[in-house]
The first five atom37 places (N, CA, C, CB, O) and aatype in JSON, in Angstrom:
{
  "aatype": [20, 20, 20, 20, 20, 20, 20, 20, 20, 20, 20, 20, 20, 20, 20, 20, 20, 20, 20, 20, 20, 20, 20, 20, 20, 20, 20, 20, 20, 20, 20, 20, 20, 20, 20, 20, 20, 20, 20, 20, 20, 20, 20, 20, 20, 20, 20, 20, 20],
  "atom_mask": [
    [1, 1, 1, 1, 1],
    [1, 1, 1, 1, 1],
    [1, 1, 1, 1, 1],
    [1, 1, 1, 1, 1],
    [1, 1, 1, 1, 1],
    [1, 1, 1, 1, 1],
    [1, 1, 1, 1, 1],
    [1, 1, 1, 1, 1],
    [1, 1, 1, 1, 1],
    [1, 1, 1, 1, 1],
    [1, 1, 1, 1, 1],
    [1, 1, 1, 1, 1],
    [1, 1, 1, 1, 1],
    [1, 1, 1, 1, 1],
    [1, 1, 1, 1, 1],
    [1, 1, 1, 1, 1],
    [1, 1, 1, 1, 1],
    [1, 1, 1, 1, 1],
    [1, 1, 1, 1, 1],
    [1, 1, 1, 1, 1],
    [1, 1, 1, 1, 1],
    [1, 1, 1, 1, 1],
    [1, 1, 1, 1, 1],
    [1, 1, 1, 1, 1],
    [1, 1, 1, 1, 1],
    [1, 1, 1, 1, 1],
    [1, 1, 1, 1, 1],
    [1, 1, 1, 1, 1],
    [1, 1, 1, 1, 1],
    [1, 1, 1, 1, 1],
    [1, 1, 1, 1, 1],
    [1, 1, 1, 1, 1],
    [1, 1, 1, 1, 1],
    [1, 1, 1, 1, 1],
    [1, 1, 1, 1, 1],
    [1, 1, 1, 1, 1],
    [1, 1, 1, 1, 1],
    [1, 1, 1, 1, 1],
    [1, 1, 1, 1, 1],
    [1, 1, 1, 1, 1],
    [1, 1, 1, 1, 1],
    [1, 1, 1, 1, 1],
    [1, 1, 1, 1, 1],
    [1, 1, 1, 1, 1],
    [1, 1, 1, 1, 1],
    [1, 1, 1, 1, 1],
    [1, 1, 1, 1, 1],
    [1, 1, 1, 1, 1],
    [1, 1, 1, 1, 1]
  ],
  "atom_positions": [
    [[-63.27, -71.98, 51.75], [-62.57, -72.61, 50.64], [-61.08, -72.62, 50.96], [-62.86, -71.85, 49.29], [-60.5, -71.57, 51.23]],
    [[-60.47, -73.75, 50.95], [-59.06, -73.87, 51.29], [-58.15, -73.97, 50.07], [-58.85, -75.06, 52.16], [-56.93, -74.01, 50.21]],
    [[-58.73, -74.01, 48.86], [-57.93, -74.09, 47.64], [-58.28, -72.9, 46.75], [-58.17, -75.44, 46.9], [-59.45, -72.66, 46.45]],
    [[-57.25, -72.17, 46.32], [-57.47, -71.04, 45.42], [-57.49, -71.56, 43.99], [-56.36, -69.95, 45.6], [-56.63, -72.35, 43.59]],
    [[-58.48, -71.11, 43.21], [-58.56, -71.55, 41.83], [-59.3, -70.54, 40.97], [-59.25, -72.9, 41.74], [-59.69, -69.47, 41.45]],
    [[-59.49, -70.87, 39.71], [-60.21, -69.98, 38.8], [-59.54, -68.63, 38.65], [-61.63, -69.79, 39.28], [-58.31, -68.53, 38.62]],
    [[-60.36, -67.58, 38.56], [-59.82, -66.22, 38.4], [-59.05, -65.74, 39.62], [-60.94, -65.26, 38.11], [-58.22, -64.84, 39.51]],
    [[-59.3, -66.34, 40.77], [-58.59, -65.94, 41.98], [-57.08, -66.12, 41.82], [-59.09, -66.75, 43.18], [-56.31, -65.38, 42.42]],
    [[-56.67, -67.09, 41.02], [-55.24, -67.31, 40.77], [-54.61, -66.13, 40.04], [-55.04, -68.58, 39.97], [-53.4, -65.92, 40.14]],
    [[-55.43, -65.37, 39.31], [-54.9, -64.28, 38.49], [-55.08, -62.91, 39.14], [-55.58, -64.28, 37.15], [-54.59, -61.92, 38.6]],
    [[-55.73, -62.83, 40.26], [-55.98, -61.54, 40.91], [-54.66, -60.94, 41.37], [-56.95, -61.7, 42.12], [-53.86, -61.59, 42.03]],
    [[-54.45, -59.67, 40.99], [-53.19, -59.03, 41.38], [-53.42, -57.66, 42.01], [-52.29, -58.89, 40.17], [-52.45, -56.98, 42.35]],
    [[-54.65, -57.27, 42.18], [-54.94, -55.97, 42.79], [-54.77, -54.81, 41.84], [-54.05, -55.77, 43.97], [-54.75, -53.66, 42.28]],
    [[-54.67, -55.07, 40.55], [-54.51, -54.01, 39.57], [-55.84, -53.4, 39.18], [-53.81, -54.53, 38.34], [-56.9, -53.87, 39.59]],
    [[-55.77, -52.35, 38.4], [-56.98, -51.72, 37.88], [-56.69, -51.14, 36.51], [-57.5, -50.63, 38.85], [-55.54, -50.88, 36.17]],
    [[-57.73, -50.93, 35.74], [-57.6, -50.38, 34.38], [-57.63, -48.86, 34.43], [-58.72, -50.91, 33.47], [-58.3, -48.26, 35.26]],
    [[-56.9, -48.25, 33.53], [-56.9, -46.79, 33.4], [-56.73, -46.43, 31.93], [-55.77, -46.14, 34.27], [-56.0, -47.1, 31.2]],
    [[-57.41, -45.39, 31.51], [-57.32, -44.94, 30.12], [-56.79, -43.51, 30.08], [-58.7, -45.03, 29.41], [-57.17, -42.68, 30.91]],
    [[-55.93, -43.23, 29.13], [-55.38, -41.88, 29.01], [-54.39, -41.54, 30.11], [-56.49, -40.88, 29.01], [-54.27, -40.39, 30.51]],
    [[-53.69, -42.55, 30.6], [-52.74, -42.33, 31.7], [-51.47, -41.66, 31.2], [-52.4, -43.66, 32.39], [-51.19, -41.64, 30.0]],
    [[-50.71, -41.11, 32.11], [-49.43, -40.49, 31.79], [-48.49, -41.49, 31.14], [-48.79, -39.89, 33.05], [-47.78, -41.16, 30.19]],
    [[-48.48, -42.72, 31.64], [-47.62, -43.76, 31.08], [-47.96, -44.03, 29.62], [-47.74, -45.06, 31.88], [-47.07, -44.2, 28.79]],
    [[-49.25, -44.05, 29.3], [-49.66, -44.26, 27.92], [-49.25, -43.08, 27.05], [-51.18, -44.48, 27.83], [-48.73, -43.26, 25.95]],
    [[-49.47, -41.88, 27.55], [-49.09, -40.69, 26.78], [-47.59, -40.66, 26.52], [-49.52, -39.41, 27.53], [-47.15, -40.33, 25.42]],
    [[-46.8, -40.99, 27.55], [-45.34, -41.02, 27.4], [-44.9, -42.05, 26.36], [-44.67, -41.33, 28.74], [-43.88, -41.87, 25.69]],
    [[-45.67, -43.14, 26.22], [-45.35, -44.2, 25.26], [-45.94, -43.92, 23.88], [-45.84, -45.54, 25.77], [-45.78, -44.73, 22.96]],
    [[-46.64, -42.78, 23.74], [-47.23, -42.43, 22.45], [-48.53, -43.16, 22.14], [-46.25, -42.7, 21.37], [-48.93, -43.26, 20.98]],
    [[-49.17, -43.68, 23.18], [-50.43, -44.41, 23.01], [-51.6, -43.46, 23.21], [-50.51, -45.61, 24.0], [-51.73, -42.83, 24.26]],
    [[-52.47, -43.37, 22.19], [-53.68, -42.56, 22.3], [-54.77, -43.42, 22.92], [-54.12, -42.0, 20.92], [-55.07, -44.5, 22.41]],
    [[-55.37, -42.95, 24.0], [-56.41, -43.71, 24.65], [-57.38, -42.75, 25.31], [-55.83, -44.69, 25.69], [-57.06, -41.58, 25.53]],
    [[-58.56, -43.24, 25.63], [-59.59, -42.45, 26.29], [-60.55, -43.42, 26.98], [-60.35, -41.52, 25.28], [-60.64, -44.58, 26.56]],
    [[-61.25, -42.98, 28.01], [-62.21, -43.87, 28.67], [-63.22, -44.48, 27.7], [-62.95, -43.11, 29.76], [-63.6, -45.64, 27.85]],
    [[-63.66, -43.71, 26.71], [-64.63, -44.23, 25.74], [-64.07, -45.42, 24.97], [-65.05, -43.13, 24.76], [-64.79, -46.38, 24.7]],
    [[-62.79, -45.36, 24.63], [-62.14, -46.46, 23.91], [-62.03, -47.68, 24.81], [-60.74, -46.03, 23.4], [-62.27, -48.81, 24.38]],
    [[-61.67, -47.45, 26.07], [-61.5, -48.55, 27.01], [-62.83, -49.25, 27.31], [-60.89, -48.03, 28.31], [-62.87, -50.48, 27.41]],
    [[-63.9, -48.49, 27.44], [-65.18, -49.07, 27.84], [-66.05, -49.56, 26.69], [-65.94, -48.07, 28.61], [-67.01, -50.3, 26.93]],
    [[-65.76, -49.18, 25.46], [-66.6, -49.56, 24.32], [-66.88, -51.06, 24.25], [-65.95, -49.1, 23.04], [-68.04, -51.44, 24.09]],
    [[-65.88, -51.93, 24.36], [-66.18, -53.37, 24.31], [-67.1, -53.82, 25.44], [-64.88, -54.18, 24.37], [-67.95, -54.69, 25.24]],
    [[-66.94, -53.24, 26.62], [-67.82, -53.6, 27.73], [-69.25, -53.15, 27.48], [-67.3, -52.98, 29.03], [-70.19, -53.89, 27.76]],
    [[-69.41, -51.93, 26.95], [-70.76, -51.45, 26.63], [-71.43, -52.36, 25.61], [-70.7, -50.0, 26.1], [-72.63, -52.61, 25.71]],
    [[-70.67, -52.85, 24.64], [-71.23, -53.74, 23.63], [-71.68, -55.06, 24.25], [-70.2, -54.0, 22.51], [-72.72, -55.6, 23.89]],
    [[-70.89, -55.57, 25.17], [-71.22, -56.83, 25.83], [-72.42, -56.66, 26.77], [-70.01, -57.37, 26.61], [-73.31, -57.51, 26.79]],
    [[-72.43, -55.57, 27.53], [-73.49, -55.36, 28.52], [-74.83, -54.97, 27.91], [-73.07, -54.3, 29.49], [-75.88, -55.23, 28.49]],
    [[-74.79, -54.35, 26.74], [-76.02, -53.97, 26.05], [-76.93, -53.12, 26.93], [-76.76, -55.2, 25.61], [-76.53, -52.06, 27.41]],
    [[-78.15, -53.58, 27.13], [-79.14, -52.8, 27.87], [-78.78, -52.64, 29.35], [-80.5, -53.45, 27.75], [-79.36, -51.8, 30.03]],
    [[-77.84, -53.44, 29.86], [-77.44, -53.34, 31.26], [-76.33, -52.32, 31.48], [-77.0, -54.69, 31.76], [-75.87, -52.13, 32.61]],
    [[-75.91, -51.67, 30.41], [-74.82, -50.69, 30.47], [-75.31, -49.38, 31.06], [-74.24, -50.46, 29.08], [-76.46, -48.99, 30.88]],
    [[-74.4, -48.68, 31.78], [-74.7, -47.36, 32.34], [-74.22, -46.26, 31.42], [-74.07, -47.21, 33.72], [-74.06, -45.12, 31.86]],
    [[-73.97, -46.57, 30.16], [-73.44, -45.61, 29.19], [-74.25, -44.34, 29.17], [-73.4, -46.22, 27.81], [-73.94, -43.42, 28.41]]
  ]
}
């Protein structure tokens, strides 16, 4: 493929993290359960919860 498109245009090499030091310093309460809850709801029976 010689043309980049779709989600490839948005790829930045980042990753998600919950309960990080940066969040704590900013006063944000977070936990892995909070971060993954929407995904578990979407995945349903395919979830590894």
